[in-house]
C-alpha positions in Angstrom: 12.6 -14.9 -14.4 8.7 -14.6 -15.2 8.8 -12.8 -18.3 6.8 -9.5 -18.0 6.0 -9.5 -14.7 8.9 -8.2 -12.8 9.3 -11.1 -10.9 12.5 -13.1 -10.2 13.5 -16.1 -7.9 15.8 -16.1 -5.2 16.6 -19.3 -3.8 12.9 -20.9 -3.3 11.2 -17.4 -2.9 9.6 -15.2 -5.7 11.2 -11.4 -5.3 9.6 -8.4 -7.3 11.6 -5.5 -8.8 11.1 -2.6 -10.8 13.2 0.4 -12.0 11.0 3.7 -12.1 11.9 6.3 -14.7 11.5 9.8 -14.0 11.7 13.3 -15.7 13.8 14.9 -13.1 16.7 14.8 -15.4 17.9 12.7 -18.3 19.0 9.6 -16.0 16.5 9.7 -12.9 15.9 6.1 -11.8 14.8 4.8 -8.6 15.3 0.9 -8.3 12.9 -1.5 -6.0 13.4 -4.7 -5.0 10.8 -6.7 -2.5 10.3 -10.2 -1.4 7.0 -11.5 -2.1 7.3 -13.9 0.4 5.9 -16.8 -1.6 7.1 -19.9 -3.5 4.0 -20.3 -5.5 4.2 -18.9 -9.1 0.5 -18.0 -9.3 0.5 -15.8 -6.1 3.6 -14.2 -6.7 2.3 -13.1 -10.2 -0.7 -11.8 -8.7 1.1 -10.0 -6.1 3.8 -8.9 -8.5 1.1 -7.5 -11.1 -0.2 -5.3 -7.9 3.0 -4.2 -7.0 3.8 -3.2 -10.4 0.6 -1.2 -10.7 0.9 0.5 -7.4 4.7 1.4 -8.0 3.2 3.0 -11.4 0.8 5.0 -9.6 3.4 6.3 -7.1 6.0 7.1 -9.7 3.4 9.4 -11.5 2.4 10.9 -7.6 6.1 11.5 -6.7 7.2 12.9 -9.8 4.4 15.6 -10.0 5.5 16.7 -6.6 9.2 16.9 -7.9 8.8 18.9 -10.9 6.3 21.1 -8.4 9.4 21.4 -6.3 7.6 19.9 -2.9 9.9 17.5 -2.7 13.5 16.7 -3.5 14.6 13.6 -5.9 16.3 12.2 -2.7 13.3 12.3 -0.7 11.4 10.7 -3.7 13.4 7.7 -3.3 12.9 7.3 0.6 9.0 7.8 0.0 9.2 5.3 -3.0 10.9 2.4 -0.9 9.0 3.4 2.0 5.9 3.3 0.4 6.2 0.1 -1.8 7.3 -1.6 1.7 4.1 -0.6 3.3 1.9 -1.6 0.2 3.5 -5.1 0.2 3.5 -5.5 4.0 -0.5 -4.1 4.0 -1.2 -6.6 1.4 0.5 -9.8 3.2 -0.8 -8.8 6.4 -4.6 -8.8 5.1 -3.6 -11.9 3.1 -2.7 -13.9 6.1 -5.5 -12.4 8.3 -8.0 -14.0 6.1 -6.5 -17.2 5.8 -6.2 -17.4 9.3 -9.1 -15.6 10.9 -11.6 -17.4 8.6 -10.2 -20.7 9.4 -10.3 -21.5 5.6 -8.4 -22.4 2.4 -5.8 -19.4 1.8 -7.8 -16.6 -0.5 -6.5 -15.6 -3.7 -4.8 -12.4 -3.4 -7.1 -10.2 -5.5 -9.5 -10.8 -2.4 -6.6 -9.4 -0.5 -6.3 -6.5 -2.6 -10.1 -5.8 -2.5 -9.7 -5.6 1.3 -6.9 -3.3 1.1 -9.0 -1.1 -0.6 -12.0 -1.1 1.2 -9.5 -0.8 4.2 -8.2 2.6 3.3 -11.4 3.8 1.7 -12.7 2.9 4.7 -10.8 5.1 6.7 -11.1 7.8 4.3 -14.9 7.6 4.7 -15.3 6.7 8.2 -12.6 7.8 10.3 -9.5 5.7 11.7 -11.3 3.2 14.2 -8.9 0.7 16.2 -11.7 -1.5 17.2 -14.1 -1.5 14.1 -17.6 -3.0 15.0 -20.4 -4.4 13.1 -21.8 -1.2 12.1 -18.5 0.4 11.1 -17.8 -2.4 9.0 -21.3 -2.6 7.2 -21.0 1.1 6.4 -17.0 1.6 5.0 -16.5 -2.0 4.0 -19.5 -2.8 1.7 -17.8 -4.8 -0.7 -16.4 -7.4 1.4 -18.6 -10.1 2.8 -18.9 -11.0 6.8 -15.9 -13.3 6.9 -13.6 -10.6 5.1 -15.2 -8.2 7.3 -14.4 -10.0 10.5 -11.2 -10.7 9.4 -10.4 -7.0 8.4 -11.8 -5.9 11.9 -9.4 -8.4 14.0 -6.4 -7.2 11.9 -7.1 -3.6 12.5 -7.5 -4.1 16.2 -3.8 -6.0 16.0 -1.8 -3.4 13.7 -1.4 0.0 15.1 -2.4 2.2 11.7 -2.4 5.4 13.9 0.9 5.2 14.8 2.4 4.2 11.7 0.5 6.9 10.1 1.9 9.5 12.5 5.5 8.2 11.9 5.1 8.1 8.2 3.5 11.7 8.2 5.9 13.1 10.2 8.9 12.0 7.8 6.8 13.5 4.9 6.7 16.4 6.5 10.4 16.7 7.3 11.5 15.8 3.8 9.7 19.0 2.6 11.1 21.3 5.1 7.7 21.3 7.2 7.3 22.1 10.9 5.6 18.9 12.0 3.5 20.4 14.2 -0.2 19.1 15.3 -2.3 20.9 12.5 0.4 19.8 9.9 0.6 16.4 10.7 -3.1 16.1 10.4 -3.3 17.4 7.0 -0.4 15.1 6.2 -2.2 12.2 7.9 -5.4 12.7 5.6 -3.8 13.0 2.5 -1.7 9.9 3.2 -5.0 8.1 3.6 -6.5 9.5 0.5 -3.3 8.5 -1.7 -3.5 4.7 -0.2 -7.0 4.5 -1.0 -6.7 5.8 -4.0 -3.7 3.6 -5.1 -5.7 0.8 -3.7 -8.6 1.5 -5.8 -6.6 2.0 -8.8 -4.8 -1.7 -8.5 -8.1 -3.2 -7.8 -9.9 -1.5 -10.7 -6.9 -1.7 -13.4 -6.9 2.1 -13.8 -3.3 3.0 -15.3 
């Protein structure tokens, strides 16, 4: 294991794992373990650090919600697993998109994280657009260069963010015993977008 980074190797590939401790009771923990899908230690370290920071932000959010009684500890574990899987998958998809779409050498993971933050904060500001044009990209992804904007636009056109948000929002409402009616789904989706934008911002900025 790479000391202090929550990394370990399984075969030739690096994995990230972490045990999240909560104050639900004396021994409330959630164990997470996800492949980072890379053999390169430098890439694994960057991705692992991002995963750790994202999981800490998620831990604090989940703990507040459980203590407030809005979700159960059982739902907390499902949410933690699902959101960390989503965070990893989105980072890797953006990383791959930058590499392939830009037709250049692979970009360092930190740029992928900047793109991730811009992606979700852009949706929060400008709405969800399945075919982002140059005007949308310039207005909502100001921290990206032209190559990165083109890559992110191509990725947004390929992945079905709208369907994923609807599915995830429905699951969150069901976990909380709330009817997934249209108005509740719309609110839940906005909260998901805001939470993901905040998590990505904190990871990029290094906020605890």
